N, C-alpha and C positions, 0 to 999 in steps of 0.2 A: 749145455742147455741152461745153466744158471745165468750166463751172460745174456742169452736171448730173453729169458723171463724178466730180468732186470730192465732190459731195453723196452720190452712191451709194457711192463707195468709201472715204469718210472714216470709216466705222464703226470702223476700227482705232484711230483717235486718240481716240474718245470712250468706247468701251466697254473698261474695264480687264480684263474677263474674257475677251476675245477673244484667242486665241493664233494668231499669224500664223506660218505656215511659209514658209521661203524657197522651197520648191518651187513655190509658187503664182506666184512672180515670176521664177523662174529663166529662163524663156523670154524674158521682156521684157528682163531685164538682159543676157542673152546677145546679143540682137539689137542692143541699143543700145551696148554697150561692147565689141564684138568688135574685134580687130585686123584691118585690111584685108589682103588677100592680098599686096599689094605691099609691105607693111610701113609702119610709121608714118613719115611724111615723104615718101612717094612715092605717096600716094593722091589727090592733087589737092584735098584738103580745105582749108578756110580756115585751118587751123592747121598745115598741112604744113611751112611755113617754120619754125615753132617747133620741131618735132621734128627737122628737119634741122640746125638751129642747136645743139640739144642733142647730137646725134650727132657733129657736126663743128664745134665752137665756133670754130675758127680759119679756117674757110672762109667766103668771101663768099657771100651769097645770090645 
């Protein structure tokens, strides 16, 4: 399915006359890059330890 989606949606990279508006992708970007309610470092994600280390560099994990 990924190959099909790339083929269907890749028109933007081949047609120089197509104008892409951010509004078309705003929902997707918002869903994938939102901050968790708990805050970064407290959401149990695989990179939570990285965020906690950046917040408190002198604390042990």
